[in-house]
N, C-alpha and C positions, 0 to 999 in steps of 0.2 A: 436550517434542519441540520442536526449532527447526524453522522452515520458511524457504524461502529463495524468491525469485524476481528479477524483472527488472521496472523501472518502466516500465509502457507509456503510461500516457495521465495526463498533469497536467491539472487545473484549479485554476489558481493563484488565480484571482478567488475561487473558491469554499474552497480550502484543502482540495481532494479528489486523491487519486491514485489510480491504478488499478495493481495489480500482478499479473503474471502469474506465477503460482505455478508450482513445479517439477512438480506434478501436472496442469498445463494449465489449472486453473481459475484465477479472478482473485478479488482481495481488493480491497476498497476501504477506504482510509484516510482520516481526517480530520487533517490537519497542525494542530495547536494551536500551533505556535511557527514560527520561521522555520528549519525543518529544510531543509538543502542537499539537493534531488534534482533530478535531470535524467533525462529519457529515456534508457532502457538501462544504469541504474545498478544494480549487484546490492544486494539488501537481504536483510537477515535478521530475524527476530523469533520470538516465542516464540508456539507454535502454541495455538489456544484455540476452543471450539466455539461461542461466541456472542459478541454485540457487547461491547467492553469497551475499556479501555486495555492497550497492550501498549508495550514498548521497541522501537523500530526503529532498527536500526543499518544506515548506508549502506555496505558493503564496499567500494565504489568511492572514496568520499571520505574515510572514516574519520568523518564526522557521525554523530550518533546523538541521538535524544531520543523521548520518550513521545508516543504518535498514539493515536487513538479508532478501534479498527476499527468501521466501519459496516456492512460487507456481507462475508460469506464465501462461498466456492464460487458465485461470481458466472459464469455463461456469456459468453461474447464477446458476443453478442448484445445483452446486458443493459447493457453496460458504460455506455454512453454516457448513457443514463436514471440511472444510479446516479451518475453524475458531474454531473449538472443541467445537460449540455451539448445 
């Protein structure tokens, strides 16, 4: 199953991104390479229930790459802590 979301907050220094998923929860991804992402970009990825690698596609720009899922189903109140901000 594919999920989609909107890039919410980027921590470029740490290579971390918070994405607000369509269900209203957040996922935290670690960018392993120079994937082009900006706030408010729409992205899609294959759903998984545990940390690990997924292929992330930026629908807004066409960029895509493998990323590491660090956290799933994160509440909005916990985003900054998970992004190491």
